[in-house]
N, C-alpha and C positions, 0 to 999 in steps of 0.2 A: 211341460213334461220332459223328462229325461229322454234324450235321443237314443234310439236303438233298443227301447224297451219292448219286450214281447208281451202283448196283451192277450194272446190266445191261450186262455186258461185251460181249455179242453185239451190242448196239446201238452201243456205243462204238467197237468195233474190227471191221474187216472180217476175214473168216475167213483163217486162214493158208493160203498156197498150198501149202506143203510142210512137213508136220510128221512125216514118217515117219523112222524110224531110232531108234537107242538114245538120242540126245540131241536136245533141241530146238535148232533152228538159231539162229544169232546174232540174226537179225531176227524171231524168232517173237514173237507177241503176248504170250506168257507173260512175257517179260522186260520188256516195256513195262508190263504190268499190275502185275508185281511191283514195279518201280521206282516207279510212281505210288502204289501202296498203301503201300510202305515210306516214301516221302516224306510222304504224308498222315499215317501213323501217327506218324512222328518229329515232325512239326510239331504234331500234335494233343497228343501227350503231353509235348512239350518235351524229349524225350530228348537231342537234340543239344545244346541249350542247357545241360541239366544236366551232360552230359559235359564241355562246354567250361568250365563253372564249376568243376567238380571238378578238371580238368586245370590250370586257372589256379592253384587253391589248392595243388595238389601241386608245381607248378613254383616257386611262391613259397616254400613250406616247404623244398624241396630247395636253393634258392639260399641261404636263411638258414642252413640246416644247413651248407652248404659254406663260407659266410663264417665261421661260428663255428669249425668244425674247422680251417680254414686259419689263422685268427688264433691258435688254441690251439697248433697245430704250429709256427707261425712264432715265437711268443714262447718256446716251450720249446726249440726247436733253435737259435735265434739266440745263446743264451748258450753253447751247446756249440760252435758253429761259429766263434765269434769267437776269433781267436788272442790269446794273451797279449801285452800291449803291450811287454813286455821282449823278446819274440822276434819281434815284428812287423817291426822294422827289419832283423833278420837275414834274414828271409824276403824282404823287399823288395829288400834289397841283393843277395842271391844270384840273384833273378830278373833284376835289372838286369844283373848280370855275365853271366849265361847268355844273355840277349838280345843283349848287346854282342858276345859271342863268336860267336853265330849270324850276326849282321850282318857281322862281319869275315870269317867263313868263306865267305860268299856272294859 
């Protein structure tokens, strides 16, 4: 526990005016005490900083994995997707003829 912490919550907070009912109201002291204690605990243990460092590492690894997989897939499929040079001129010519016909029809 952090040294010098004041745990006398009755002295730190005024009593709640209305705490009746099945749930604590939004402005109840319970939530202010909880948030302050959680913040103190997170700061003292470095939990948020540890999570941030872990998340940074995971994001770097995920991006490296994505780059490797994308490169692998691109190199493997580029050979399959590339048309034969002997038929490439036929494809280009047929596309140009079709485009020309569409323009004339319009």
